[in-house]
C-alpha angles and dihedrals in degrees: 000000000000137000111270109221130230090004091074089068089064094052109137112229109194113249109266125230128173138169114205138174144178094299090058092047092050094046090051091048091051090050091054099048106268114139096035085132105035090190092060104101093206094055091041091062089067096050103036122072092222106098088346119201121201123226104236093223088066081091088073091068101037109114090006116169120171095180091098091073091067096047106119090209089073094056094221129156097230095198089058097055118112131170106250108178141354126203118182131184118193115205095182136359114279115249119231091242135020149107121270136188126199143185122213129190142163107251096184144345115215120203113218093179136273093286097043107042133224140289118226114200114206125186125197130187116199121199137171117254086260091057101257112146111244105169146343125210136189115200128189118204118197110219098195097186102038108074125120097059096126100255127138123286119238109285093031103069135090093274138029122245112252114264119248125214123260113226116239120251093245137079113282118266091228140006119205118198116209122182112210113217113230089239094055095101089053091052098042094052089065088070089071114284106105097166107148100232088074095058112012116076092202092052090048091052091050088055091052101262125118092221139004114298130220116255112263089229091056089056087047089055091049089054091048088054090052090052092050092047095047102038113013108042088248091296106144092185088073096064113105101171142353135179142164147161121249103228104173138003124273123210134205107267095035122131108230119205113196115197115202133194111197122199108170108291092348118091127183122191146179128191127212138179100215094190089065095031087236130145103211102174122040134180095016119175137172135180124208131198109240126007121320118256115263114274 
């Protein structure tokens, strides 16, 4: 099997619809690290239905459907797929309950060469049932085993890859330490990503990992929490955009250290697991509405 280019750009994702409520918001928050300290009133607001706040990166799982990765028409090596980047724009705060509809498409497929793989660029537009735009996301999937199909190289396709942030040449303004419970991958998968490498040790080994890995989007949600804690007084409604590259796997039980550089409403961040000397999130950026909280 091989990627058929440019046919892949015409792949028909089924229209997405989803109704969600406080239980879904709370489950997502638990799978992205909120509630580690159940006595912290700011964290509690994301995991308790009373005055419930919604983590803005919940938008990254609304309308989620991972069935496409197994569709033989795409010619993909499923065991070689990894989430490479996520870029999310929030047009309005997410309500704690509602019905959404979304449209997903492949915008481009970049060929890195037979030895290096491919980058699949997916775009999703998320609206309320009444047609109000909630969020837009651009996702880059790294197809490690599927290069050499004759597609364009980065810089030569129909779109440009999203820019990532450069980290300043100074010490970070804040560091947020987040311990990831070993059960986090088991919790996060219930928000929609049931791919086996996050739960099945044998599937993880076939993909080249010695144990199941945490979902990249769960790590993304942990980093969002760090941004909110450091720069927005835990107010998720102030987040306008956020993006990052997933540079290395994270495992349940890891200690995540998020370094943040805060310049007014602009925040840049990087995440590391010092125990493994691994940088797991690179080029992170976020934009807030209004000034950042003092740090």
